[in-house]
C-alpha positions in Angstrom: -2.5 4.4 -64.9 -5.7 6.0 -66.2 -5.4 7.8 -69.6 -6.5 11.3 -69.9 -9.1 12.0 -72.6 -8.3 15.0 -74.7 -9.5 16.1 -78.2 -7.5 14.5 -80.9 -6.0 17.0 -83.3 -2.8 17.7 -85.2 -1.1 21.1 -85.0 1.6 21.5 -87.6 4.0 24.3 -86.8 4.4 27.0 -89.5 7.3 29.5 -89.4 6.8 32.2 -86.8 5.2 35.4 -88.2 6.8 38.8 -88.0 4.1 39.7 -85.4 5.0 36.7 -83.2 8.7 37.6 -83.3 7.8 41.2 -82.5 5.7 40.1 -79.6 8.5 38.0 -78.1 10.9 40.9 -78.5 8.5 43.3 -76.9 7.0 41.1 -74.1 9.8 38.5 -73.5 7.6 35.5 -74.1 5.4 33.8 -76.8 2.7 31.2 -76.0 1.8 28.7 -78.7 -1.3 26.9 -77.8 -1.6 23.2 -78.5 1.8 23.0 -80.1 1.8 19.2 -79.4 -1.1 17.0 -80.0 -3.0 14.6 -77.8 -1.0 11.4 -78.4 2.3 13.2 -78.0 1.2 14.6 -74.7 -0.2 11.3 -73.5 3.1 9.6 -74.3 5.1 12.2 -72.4 2.7 12.2 -69.5 2.7 8.4 -69.1 6.5 8.0 -69.6 7.3 10.8 -67.2 5.0 9.5 -64.5 6.5 6.0 -64.7 10.1 7.1 -65.1 12.1 5.6 -62.3 15.1 7.7 -63.2 13.2 10.9 -62.6 11.9 9.5 -59.3 15.5 8.5 -58.2 17.4 11.5 -59.5 15.0 14.4 -58.8 16.1 16.8 -56.1 14.4 19.4 -53.9 15.0 23.0 -53.1 13.4 24.9 -50.2 11.5 28.1 -51.0 11.4 31.1 -48.7 8.4 29.5 -46.9 10.2 26.1 -46.4 8.1 24.5 -49.1 9.9 21.9 -51.2 10.3 22.5 -54.9 11.3 19.4 -57.0 13.0 19.0 -60.3 15.0 16.7 -62.5 17.6 18.2 -64.8 20.2 16.9 -67.4 22.5 18.5 -69.9 22.7 15.2 -71.8 20.7 13.9 -74.7 19.8 10.3 -75.3 17.4 8.2 -77.4 14.2 8.8 -75.5 11.1 11.0 -75.7 12.6 13.9 -73.7 15.4 14.2 -76.2 12.9 13.9 -79.1 11.2 17.0 -77.7 14.5 18.8 -77.3 15.4 18.0 -80.9 11.9 18.7 -82.3 11.8 21.3 -85.1 8.5 22.6 -83.6 10.7 23.9 -80.7 14.1 24.4 -82.3 13.0 26.2 -85.4 11.1 28.9 -83.6 13.9 29.1 -81.0 16.4 29.8 -83.8 14.0 32.5 -85.2 13.7 34.1 -81.8 17.4 34.0 -81.0 18.5 35.0 -84.5 20.6 32.0 -85.5 21.7 28.4 -84.7 21.0 27.2 -81.2 22.2 24.2 -79.2 20.8 22.3 -76.2 21.8 23.8 -72.9 19.7 21.5 -70.7 16.2 20.1 -70.2 14.4 19.5 -67.0 11.1 18.2 -65.5 9.5 20.5 -63.0 7.5 18.4 -60.5 4.8 20.2 -58.5 2.9 17.5 -56.7 -0.6 18.0 -55.2 -0.7 20.0 -51.9 3.1 19.8 -51.3 4.8 21.3 -54.3 6.7 24.3 -53.2 7.1 27.8 -54.9 9.8 29.0 -57.2 10.9 32.5 -56.1 11.3 35.4 -58.5 14.3 34.9 -60.8 15.7 35.3 -64.2 17.3 32.2 -65.8 20.2 34.4 -66.8 20.6 35.2 -63.1 21.8 31.6 -62.9 23.5 31.2 -66.2 25.5 34.4 -66.0 27.6 32.6 -63.4 28.5 30.0 -66.1 30.3 32.8 -68.0 27.6 32.9 -70.7 28.8 36.1 -72.3 25.5 37.3 -73.7 21.8 36.7 -72.8 21.2 35.0 -76.2 19.4 32.2 -74.4 15.8 31.1 -74.1 13.6 28.3 -72.9 10.5 26.5 -74.0 8.1 25.2 -71.3 5.7 22.5 -72.3 2.7 21.9 -70.1 2.2 18.2 -69.2 -0.7 18.9 -66.8 -3.2 21.7 -66.9 -1.5 24.7 -65.4 -3.7 27.0 -63.3 -3.2 29.6 -60.6 -4.5 26.9 -58.1 -1.7 24.4 -58.9 1.1 26.9 -59.2 1.3 27.9 -62.9 4.1 30.1 -64.1 3.9 33.8 -63.4 5.8 36.3 -65.5 6.4 40.1 -65.4 5.6 41.1 -69.0 8.5 43.0 -70.6 10.8 42.6 -67.6 13.6 41.2 -69.9 14.2 44.8 -71.0 15.5 45.6 -67.5 18.6 43.5 -68.2 20.2 41.1 -65.7 19.2 41.8 -62.0 21.4 40.9 -59.1 20.5 37.5 -57.6 21.2 36.0 -54.2 19.9 33.2 -51.9 16.2 32.8 -51.6 15.7 29.8 -49.3 17.8 27.1 -51.1 17.1 28.7 -54.4 18.7 31.7 -56.2 16.3 34.6 -56.4 16.3 38.1 -57.9 16.6 41.3 -55.8 13.1 41.6 -54.4 13.2 45.4 -54.1 13.9 45.5 -57.8 11.1 43.1 -58.5 8.7 45.1 -56.4 9.6 48.2 -58.4 9.1 46.3 -61.7 5.6 45.2 -60.6 4.6 48.9 -60.1 5.1 49.5 -63.8 4.8 46.2 -65.6 2.0 43.7 -66.0 1.9 40.4 -64.0 0.7 37.5 -66.1 -0.4 34.1 -64.9 0.4 31.6 -67.7 -2.6 29.3 -67.6 -1.8 26.4 -70.0 -3.4 23.2 -71.2 -1.4 20.1 -72.0 0.6 20.5 -75.2 0.8 24.3 -75.0 4.3 25.7 -75.2 5.7 28.9 -73.7 8.9 30.4 -75.2 10.5 32.9 -72.8 13.6 35.0 -72.7 16.4 34.2 -70.3 16.1 37.7 -68.6 12.3 37.5 -68.2 11.4 37.6 -64.5 9.3 34.6 -63.5 8.1 32.6 -60.5 5.4 30.2 -59.4 3.3 29.7 -56.3 3.2 26.5 -54.3 0.7 23.9 -55.3 -2.1 23.8 -52.7 -4.5 22.0 -55.0 -5.3 18.3 -55.5 -3.9 18.5 -59.0 -0.3 18.0 -60.1 1.5 20.5 -62.2 4.3 18.9 -64.2 6.1 20.5 -67.1 9.1 19.8 -69.4 11.4 22.8 -70.0 13.9 22.7 -72.9 16.6 25.4 -72.7 18.8 26.6 -75.5 21.8 28.8 -76.0 22.8 30.6 -79.2 25.7 28.9 -80.9 27.4 32.2 -81.1 27.2 32.8 -77.4 30.3 31.4 -75.6 29.7 29.6 -72.2 31.8 27.8 -69.8 31.2 24.0 -69.6 29.5 23.0 -66.3 27.5 20.0 -65.1 24.1 20.0 -66.8 25.1 23.2 -68.7 27.3 22.3 -71.7 29.3 24.5 -74.0 28.5 24.4 -77.7 27.6 21.0 -79.2 25.9 20.9 -82.6 22.2 19.9 -82.1 20.9 17.4 -84.6 17.2 18.0 -85.3 14.9 14.9 -85.5 11.7 14.8 -87.5 8.6 15.8 -85.5 7.2 12.2 -86.0 10.0 10.8 -83.8 8.2 11.9 -80.7 5.5 9.4 -81.3 7.7 6.7 -82.8 10.2 6.9 -79.9 7.5 7.5 -77.3 5.5 4.4 -78.2 8.6 2.2 -78.1 9.8 3.7 -74.8 6.4 3.3 -73.1 6.4 -0.3 -74.1 9.9 -0.8 -72.7 9.0 0.9 -69.4 5.9 -1.3 -69.2 8.3 -4.3 -69.4 10.6 -2.8 -66.8 13.2 -1.1 -69.1 13.4 2.2 -70.9 14.3 4.9 -68.4 17.9 4.9 -69.5 16.9 6.3 -72.9 16.3 9.7 -71.4 
């Protein structure tokens, strides 16, 4: 598989500033450019693209236009590179600042928008799904890490800035997905800004569980894969459900483990093993 050429840089993660926390509170999202460096993203890219487990276990959901959206999701942590990202202080520490205390892993997933055929995700709030798991409060958030360049052409994430202040919106069926009340969404778009989240590999987007978001189908020749790590506040009770666990203490791993584990896992995959590490 050809290796992408990106500028080699390191980007240590300082504590979030008061201005960044205020931005998240106001807008419902915070983008941190190049949170992960070139080697980390090359390792994630090459492992994910060769991961037989993702290929075998990913499932599809039809959008309203009958396009096929594809994802792989798990609520379990293992010893592989995905878990190293989930446990990474560069994600967990800011998440704890944004949610005001200890967080735990709710699930992580790979979103797989393939060239020309990747379907859309309809307007929704994550809490529109998670509310049904008896999560008492919306003390929940996700971090999306771009694996490929994300552009409007290949179906980058779209958000309605500040829409998390609307609270939870009623959700129903949207194709085979769960979508927000479209009349409410249309009204929101009259008053709030629509933002296309263009991202380069290694950029991370932290977004509130009540932020309205969607993505268009991928009609371009370029894939748009991303890793999304979702967290719940430890103080927020939730019902145990498949791929959506109740509280379990999250052990943080040093940032360096992404490269250490990734190098080892990529070597194992090259030899025909390694997917079971997660």
